C-alpha positions in Angstrom: 31.1 41.2 -80.4 29.6 44.6 -79.5 30.2 45.9 -76.0 27.3 47.5 -74.3 27.8 50.9 -72.8 27.4 50.9 -69.0 25.1 53.4 -67.4 26.0 55.6 -64.5 24.1 57.9 -62.3 24.9 61.5 -61.4 23.4 63.6 -58.7 20.3 65.6 -59.6 22.0 68.8 -58.7 24.9 68.1 -61.0 22.5 67.3 -63.8 20.6 70.5 -63.2 23.8 72.6 -63.3 24.9 70.9 -66.5 21.5 71.6 -68.0 21.6 75.2 -67.1 25.2 75.6 -68.2 24.6 74.2 -71.7 21.0 75.2 -72.4 20.7 78.4 -70.5 24.3 79.7 -70.9 25.0 79.8 -67.2 28.8 80.2 -67.4 29.0 80.8 -63.7 28.4 77.1 -63.1 31.5 76.0 -64.9 33.7 75.5 -61.8 31.0 73.7 -59.8 30.3 71.3 -62.7 34.0 70.6 -63.1 34.3 69.8 -59.4 31.3 67.6 -59.5 32.5 65.6 -62.6 36.0 65.2 -61.0 34.4 63.9 -57.8 32.3 61.5 -59.9 35.3 60.2 -61.8 37.2 59.7 -58.6 34.3 57.5 -57.3 34.3 55.5 -60.6 38.0 54.9 -60.4 37.8 53.9 -56.7 34.9 51.5 -57.5 36.8 50.0 -60.4 40.0 49.4 -58.4 37.9 47.9 -55.5 36.1 45.5 -57.9 39.4 44.5 -59.6 40.9 43.8 -56.2 38.3 41.2 -55.7 37.8 39.8 -59.2 41.2 40.0 -61.0 42.5 36.8 -62.6 45.7 36.5 -60.6 46.6 37.1 -57.0 49.3 39.6 -58.1 46.7 41.7 -60.0 44.3 41.5 -57.0 47.1 42.7 -54.7 48.2 45.5 -57.1 44.6 46.8 -57.3 44.1 46.4 -53.6 47.1 48.5 -52.8 46.2 51.2 -55.4 42.7 51.4 -53.9 44.1 51.7 -50.3 46.5 54.4 -51.5 43.8 56.4 -53.1 41.7 56.2 -50.0 44.6 57.3 -47.8 44.8 54.3 -45.6 48.1 54.3 -43.7 50.4 51.3 -44.4 50.6 50.4 -40.8 46.8 50.1 -40.6 46.6 47.6 -43.5 46.5 43.8 -43.3 
């Protein structure tokens, strides 16, 4: 069975910087593009952990993903339920 690729959205500004970097040789945008892509990847990971914390098959997997999500978000342990 073939798995479909999921689509994701990026900010228009990030797309514009990537366009200028690759097609207009704007090397000065390299750092800003890297920061934008890292931020996007962090959001994807957070969303994935959150989703798994709700939909995992076992309670153990749900709890593991919930704790990983809370750790990434910097929620103090004494503030958690």
